[in-house]
SEGU-951203 format. One record per atom (N, C-alpha, C): residue in one letter; x, y, z. Coordinates in steps of 0.2 Angstrom, whole numbers, plus 5000, padded with zeros to 4 digits. Example, Ala and Ser with C-alpha at 12.3 -4.5 7.8 and 13.67 -1.06 7.14 Angstrom:
a506649725039;a506249785039;a506649845039;s506449895035;s506849955036;s506450005039;
This chain:
m569347284893;m569347264900;m569347194900;t569747164904;t569747084904;t569247064910;m568947004909;m568446974913;m568946954919;q568646964924;q568946934931;q568746864932;s569046834936;s568746764937;s568146774941;i567746714941;i567146724945;i567246704953;r566946754956;r567246754963;r566946694966;e567246664972;e566946614976;e566446634980;p565946584982;p565346604986;p565546644993;d565146704995;d565346735000;d565546695007;e565946705011;e566046665017;e565346665021;g564946725020;g564246725025;g563746685021;a563746655016;a563246625012;a563246555016;s562546525015;s562346475019;s562646405015;p562946355020;p563246295017;p562846275011;s562146265011;s561846235005;s561946284999;i561846355000;i562046384994;i562746384991;q563246384997;q563846364994;q563946284990;n563746254994;n563746184990;n563446174984;r562846214982;r562546224976;r562946244970;m563246294972;m563646344968;m564346314966;i564646264971;i565246234969;i565146174965;s564546144966;s564346074962;s564146104954;r563846164955;r563746174948;r564346204944;s564946234947;s565346244944;s565746184941;q565646134944;q566046064943;q565646024937;r565046054936;r564946004930;r565146014923;p565045954920;p565345954913;p565046014908;s565446044905;s565346104900;s564846074894;a564446124894;a563846104888;a564046154882;h563746134876;h563846174870;h563246224870;a563346284871;a562946344873;a562846394866;l562246404864;l562146454860;l561746514863;v562246564861;v561946644864;v561646684858;t560946694857;t560746754853;t560846814855;g561146854851;g561346924852;g562046924857;g562546874855;g563146864860;g563546914858;g563546964853;g563947014852;g563747074856;g563247084858;g562847144861;g563147144868;f562847194872;f563347214878;f563147164883;l562547134886;l562447094890;l562747004886;g562547004881;g562646944878;g563446914877;r563846984877;r564546964877;r564746944883;y564546964889;y564746964895;y564546874896;i563946864894;i563746794896;i564246754891;v564346754884;v564846724881;v565546724885;e565846774887;e566346784889;e566546724897;q565946734901;q565946694906;q565746614905;l565446604900;l565446534897;l566146504895;l566546554891;l567146524889;l567546514895;q567546564900;q567946554905;q567946494909;r567246474909;r567146404913;r567246344907;g567446354902;g567546284896;g566946274894;n566446314892;n565946294888;n566146304881;r565846254877;r565846274869;r565346324868;v565446384864;v564946434863;v564846444855;t564146444854;t564046474847;t563546534848;v563746594844;v563446654844;v562946664837;f562346674839;f561946694834;f561746764833;a562046804828;a561946874828;a561946894821;r561846944819;r561746984813;r562347014811;g562747034816;g563347074815;g564047024814;n564647054813;n565147014813;n565647024819;y565846974822;y566246984828;y566846944828;p567346964824;p568046924822;p568346914830;e568246954834;e568646954841;e568346894845;l567746884844;l567346824847;l567646764843;v567646764837;v567946694833;v568646694835;a569046734836;a569746724840;a569746684846;q569246694850;q569246664857;q569046594856;g568846574850;g568546504849;g567846494847;v567446554847;v566746564847;v566546534840;r566046504840;r565646484832;r565146534831;l565346574827;l564846624824;l564346604819;v563746624820;v563346604814;v562946674814;r562946694808;r562546754806;r561946744804;g561446784806;g560746784804;g560246814808;d559646814806;d559146854808;d558646804813;l558446824818;l558046794823;l557346774819;r557146834814;r556446814810;r556546764806;d557146734804;d557246684799;d557246624804;r556746574804;r556646514807;r557146454805;d557246454799;d557646394797;d558546414799;a558646494799;a559246504801;a559446484809;i558946504813;i559146484819;i558946414821;v558646384817;v558546304818;v559246274817;r559546294811;r560246264808;r560746284814;a560746344816;a561146374821;a561246334828;c560646304829;c560546264836;c560646194834;q560846174829;q561146094829;q561646074833;g561646034836;g562246014841;g562346054847;v561746084849;v561846134855;v561346104861;q561646114867;q561346084872;q560846134877;i560946194876;i560646254880;i560746304875;v560246354876;v560146414873;v560046464877;y560346524877;y560246584880;y559946644876;h559346644876;h559146694871;h559046774874;v559546804871;v559746864874;v559446924869;a559546904863;a559446964858;a558746994859;a558547054857;a557947084857;a558047154853;k557447174852;k557347244849;k557147284855;a557547334857;a557447374863;a557347444861;g557047494865;g556847554863;g556247584866;l556147654867;l555747684870;l555047694865;w555347684858;w554647714853;w554847684847;g554347674843;g554647644837;g553747604833;p553947594827;p553347544825;p553247474829;w552647464829;w552447404832;w552747354829;d552647354822;d552847284819;d553647264820;d554147324820;d554747314822;d554847284828;f554547294834;f554647254840;f554447184839;y553847174836;y553347114837;y553747074833;t554047084827;t554447034823;t554947004826;v555347044829;v556047024832;v555846984840;n555547024844;n555346994850;n554946954851;v554446954847;v553846884848;v554046844842;i553946864836;i554146794831;i554846784832;g555346814834;g556046794835;g555946734841;t555746764845;t555646704851;t555346644851;e554746654845;e554346594844;e554846544840;n555246574836;n555846544832;n556246504837;v556446544841;v556946504846;v556746444849;i556046464851;i555746404854;i555746334850;a555546354844;a555346294839;a556046274838;a556646324837;a557246284836;a557546234841;c557346264848;c557446214853;c557146154853;q556546144852;q556046094851;q556346044845;i556446064840;i556646044834;i557345994835;n557846034839;n558446014839;n558545964847;g557945954850;g557945904856;g558345954861;i558446024862;i558746064866;i558346064873;a558646044879;a558246044885;a558246104889;r558646154888;r558646204892;r558646264889;l558146314891;l558146374887;l558146444892;v558646484892;v558646544897;v558446604893;f557846644895;f557646694892;f557746764896;t558046814893;t558146864895;t557646914895;s557246934899;s556546974899;s556847044902;s556247064906;s556347134908;s555747154913;p555947174919;p555447204923;p554947234921;s555047284915;s554647324911;s553947284910;v554047214910;v553447174907;v552847184912;i553047204918;i552547214923;i552347274925;f552747334923;f552647404923;f551947424922;d551547464926;d550947474925;d550847554926;g551447594925;g551447664927;g551347684934;h551347644938;h551347674946;h551947644949;d552047664955;d552647644959;d552547574960;q553247554960;q553247474962;q553847464967;q553747444972;q554147454978;q554047374981;g554747344980;g554847274982;g554447224980;l554247224973;l553747174972;l554147114970;n553647064970;n553946984968;n553646964962;e553846904960;e553746884953;e552846854953;d552546864957;d551946854957;d551346904955;v551646954954;v551347024951;v551147004944;p550447014942;p550246994936;p550447044931;y550447034923;y550547064918;y549947124918;p550047174916;p549647234916;p549147234910;a548547264911;a548147254904;a548347304898;h548747354900;h548947404895;h549747424896;y550047434891;y550747454889;y550747524886;e551247554887;e551247624884;e551847624880;s552147574878;s552747554873;s552747484870;p552947484864;p552947414861;p553447374865;y554047404866;y554547354870;y554347324874;p554047354881;p553847304886;p553147254884;a552747284879;a552247244878;a552547174874;t552947194868;t553147134865;t553647084870;k554047114875;k554347064879;k553847034884;a553347064885;a552847014890;a552646964886;l552446984879;l552146914875;l552646874875;a553346884873;a553846844872;a553846794879;e553946844884;e554046794890;e553446744892;q552846764890;q552346714892;q552346654887;m552846674881;m552846604876;m553346564879;v553746594882;v554346554883;v554146524890;r553746544895;r553446504901;r553046444899;s552546464893;s552046414891;s552446354888;a553146364885;a553446314882;a553846274887;n553746284894;n554146244898;n553846184897;s554246134899;s554046054898;s554546004901;e554445954902;e554945904904;e555545894899;t555345914893;t555845894887;t556245964887;l555846014887;l556246084886;l556046124892;m556546124897;m556446164903;m556646244902;t556246284903;t556346354902;t556346404909;v556746454909;v556646504914;v556846574911;s556546614914;s556446694911;s556846734917;l557346784915;l557546814920;l557446904917;r557346934923;r557047004922;r557547044926;p558247054924;p558647104925;p558547184924;h558547224929;h558347284928;h558847344927;l558847364922;l559247424920;l560047404921;i560247364916;i560847344916;i561447404915;f561947404919;f562447454917;f563147424918;g563647464916;g564347424917;g564747454911;p565447424911;p565847444905;p565647414900;r565747434894;r565447424887;r564747434887;d564447464891;d563847494890;d563647544884;n563247514879;n563247554872;n562547584872;h562147584878;h561347604878;h561347654883;l561147624889;l560847664895;l561247734897;l561947714898;l562347774901;l562547824895;p562747794890;p562947834884;p562447884882;a561747864883;a561247904881;a561047954886;l561147934892;l561047984898;l561648034897;i562248014895;i562648074895;i562748114890;a562648074884;a562448124878;a561948174879;r561448154883;r560948204884;r561148254889;a561548234894;a561648284899;a562248334896;r562548304891;r563048364889;r562648424886;k562148414883;k561648464880;k561148494884;g561148464890;g560848504896;g559948474894;l559948414891;l559248384889;l559048324895;v559348334901;v559048274906;v558648314910;p557848304910;p557548334915;p557448284920;q557448314927;q557248274933;q556548274932;v556248214933;v555448214932;v555248184940;g554848224942;g554548214949;g554948244955;d554848224960;d555248254966;d555948234968;g556248184964;g556948174965;g556948104970;s556448084972;s556548044978;s556447964977;n556347954970;n556047874968;n556747834968;k556647774971;k557147724970;k557047684965;v557647654962;v557547614957;v558147554958;d558047494956;d558647444955;d558947454948;l559647434949;l560047444943;l560447364944;t560647334939;t560947284939;t561547284935;y562347274939;y562947274936;y562947214930;v563147224925;v563147184919;v563547114921;e564047104925;e564447044926;e563947004930;d563547034935;d563047004939;d562446974934;a562247024930;a561746994926;a561946954922;a562546934919;a562746874916;a562846824920;y563146824925;y563346774930;y562546744932;a562046784933;a561346744935;a561146714929;h561346724922;h561146684917;h561346614917;l561946604919;l562446544919;l562046514926;l561946544931;l561646504938;l561046474935;a560446524931;a559946494930;a559846424925;a560446434920;a560446374915;a560546314919;d561146324924;d561346274929;d560746244934;a560446284936;a559746274940;a559246224936;l559246234929;l558646194925;l558946114925;q558646094931;q558746004931;q558145984934;l557945934932;l557245904934;l557345894941;g556845924945;g556745914951;g557045974955;s557246024951;s557446084955;s556946124956;p556946174961;p556346224962;p556346274956;a556746274952;a556846324947;a556446314941;v556346234941;v555946224936;v555146214937;g554746264934;g554046264935;g553646194932;p552946194934;p552646134930;p552546154922;p552446094919;p552346114912;p551846174910;g552046214906;g551646274904;g551646324908;h552046314913;h552246384918;h552946384920;g553446414915;g554146414917;g554146484922;h554746464925;h554846514931;h555046574929;v555046634933;v555346694931;v555746734938;y556146764936;y556646784942;y556746854941;f556646904946;f557046974945;f557646974947;i558147004944;i558847014945;i559147084945;s559447104951;s559747164952;s560347154957;q560547214959;q561047224964;q560747214971;g560147194971;g559847214978;g559947274982;e560147324980;e560247374982;e559847434979;p559247454979;p558947504975;p559347574978;v559347614973;v559747694974;v559147734973;v559247784976;v558847854974;v559047884966;l558647864962;l558947874955;l559247944954;w558847994956;w559248064955;w559748084958;q559848054965;q560548064968;q561048024964;w560947964962;w561447914959;w561647954952;i561147984948;i561248014942;i561748074943;a561448114949;a561948184951;a562648164952;d562848114956;d563448084957;d563848064952;l563448034947;l563848014941;l564148064937;l563648124935;l563848164931;l564448204935;r564348214941;r564848264944;r565548234944;r565448164946;r566148134945;r566448134938;l566048144933;l566248134926;l566448204924;e566348264929;e566348334927;e565848344921;l565248324921;l564748334917;l564248394919;p563848414915;p563448464918;p562848444923;p562648464927;p562148444932;p561548444929;v561048404932;v560348414929;v560048474932;r559748524928;r559548584931;r558748584929;l558448554923;l557748554922;l557348504927;k556848534931;k556348494934;k555748494932;l555448444931;l554648434929;l554248394932;p553648414935;p553148374937;p553148304934;l552848264935;l552748194931;l552048214927;a551548244929;a551048254925;a551248294919;a551648344920;a551948404914;a552248354909;a552748314913;a553248274909;a552948214904;r552348184907;r551948144904;r551648184896;g551448234898;g551148274893;g551548284888;l552148314889;l552548334884;l552848284882;g552948224885;g553148144881;g552548144876;a551948144877;a551448134872;a551548174866;a551648234867;a551648294861;a552248264858;m552848244861;m553348224857;m553348174853;t552948124856;t552848064852;t552448074846;a551948114847;a551448134840;a551848164837;m552248214838;m552648254833;m553048194829;y553448154832;y553848114828;y553348064824;r552948044827;r552548004822;r552248034816;w551948104816;w551648134811;w552148154807;l552748184809;l553148214805;l553848154802;k553548094804;k554148034803;k554848054804;l554948084810;l555548104811;l556048044813;p556748044812;p557047984813;p557347984820;g557547924823;g557747924831;g557047904835;e557247934841;e556747924846;e556647984849;p555948004851;p555848064855;p556248074861;p556448124862;p556848134869;p556548114876;l555848124874;l555348094881;l554748064878;t554548024882;t553947984880;t553547974887;p552847964887;p552547954893;p552747904897;f552947834894;f553347794896;f553947804900;l554447844897;l555047864900;l554847904906;a554347954905;a554147994911;a554047964917;s553647924916;s553347884923;s554047834926;e554547814920;e555047774924;e555547824927;l555547874924;l556047924928;l555747954934;a555147954936;a554847984941;a554547934947;q554447874946;q554247834950;q554647774953;h554547754958;h554847694962;h554847634957;h555347594954;h555247524952;h555847494955;y555847454960;y556347414962;y555947334964;y556347294966;y555947224965;y556347174970;d555947124973;d556247084978;d556547014973;i557247024975;i557646964972;i557646904976;s557446894982;s557446834986;s557246774983;r556846764978;r556646704975;r557246684971;a557646734967;a558246704964;a558846684968;r558746734974;r559246704979;r559146634981;d558446614983;d558446554986;d558346494981;e558146494975;e558146454970;e558746454964;l559046504964;l559546494959;l560246504962;a560246514968;a560846534972;a561246594970;y560746644968;y560946704965;y561146754970;a561846784970;a561946834976;a562546874971;p562346944971;p562746994968;p563346984970;r563846984966;r564546984968;r564947034969;f564547094967;f564847164967;f564247214971;t564447254976;t564047304978;t563947364973;m563347394975;m563347454970;m563847504969;q564147514976;q564747554976;q565347544971;e565447464971;e565947444968;e565847434960;a565247424959;a564947414952;a564947494950;t564747544953;t564747604950;t565447624950;e565947614954;e566747634953;e566847604947;r566747534946;r567047504939;r566747544934;t566147554933;t565847594928;t566247654926;i566247694932;i566547764931;i567247764928;q567547714931;q568347714928;q568347694920;w567847644919;w567847634911;w567547694908;l567047734910;l566947794907;l567547834906;r567947854911;r568447894910;r569047864905;q569147794905;q569547774900;q569347794893;q568647794893;q568347804885;q568247874884;h568647914889;h568648004887;h567948024889;i567548004893;i566948024893;i567048064901;g567048134901;g567148164907;g567948174907;a568148194913;a568848214914;a568848174922;d569548154922;d569848114928;d570148174933;p569648184939;p569948244943;p570648234947;t570848174946;t571548154951;t572048174946;h571848194939;h572448214935;h572548294933;
């Protein structure tokens, strides 16, 4: 899929937002480094940076010749290797730290060494190389406390307890990035929620694989609303955040207190209706199994214990954390990102869903009913 040109500001946008967006697009390009630039979100960030003329370095463990062919400088390395990331950041003006260890379950050390130690190394590399701007990809899960979250803003505190090492370590990393904010290294953290779209290699493929086997249970009564974020808009938000990191900008917090922003399409969906429509349009089996939240959490705890005791490979099909995410409301107020980053989703949820379904069909997932 080829990247489309970045849309112009909506005609209905305020003049101040239009002026800020236009002025940003005319700024001289900087040399940007993207950790995890070969991944789902990272690659879209790389492509949008290339599209507007930035020089780009990708720091990743894998080999991506297709990016090199587009003029990207590829540095292969591990986030846990401080010297490697310090060398990769030489000559760079801005860092997008996207790479992370994701997942519902697994050994604490696997998540901690990548998400926390890795982020500590990225911050150190910025400071050593005199890099002035750092954009960190966080997650709304850093504030998820197992209860309904409806329209919350960035003032919500971190919970005292986490049920999964992923949100726990991402929260530690986000706090480190925020604490590192200063006049010499301006930082900002974005919390895009449930990123989806073409080239998704995690969220929807996992859902579809389980749906084929009849292993997707509806948890709860099916009325919960959630935010999703189309991947092109998630990437665009990163570029806007980087552009907003200028001294005097409202996006720059005080020393030791870098700002955070929720990012989404701004159109919460009823999760189980959205999933049902997606599966129907891909001609995949519908969700038939329904579980109350308490029962699902109990089953998730049993599965987690079994995987731990028997040292089974992969992840449990259900965990207490996932059960809560599947049953409860979790959508957030993005007005701060609109006001301070000039972020406005360029795609409606309907447009984003249509584009994603077309891509899934092109990958021969489901059947195209028009043929």
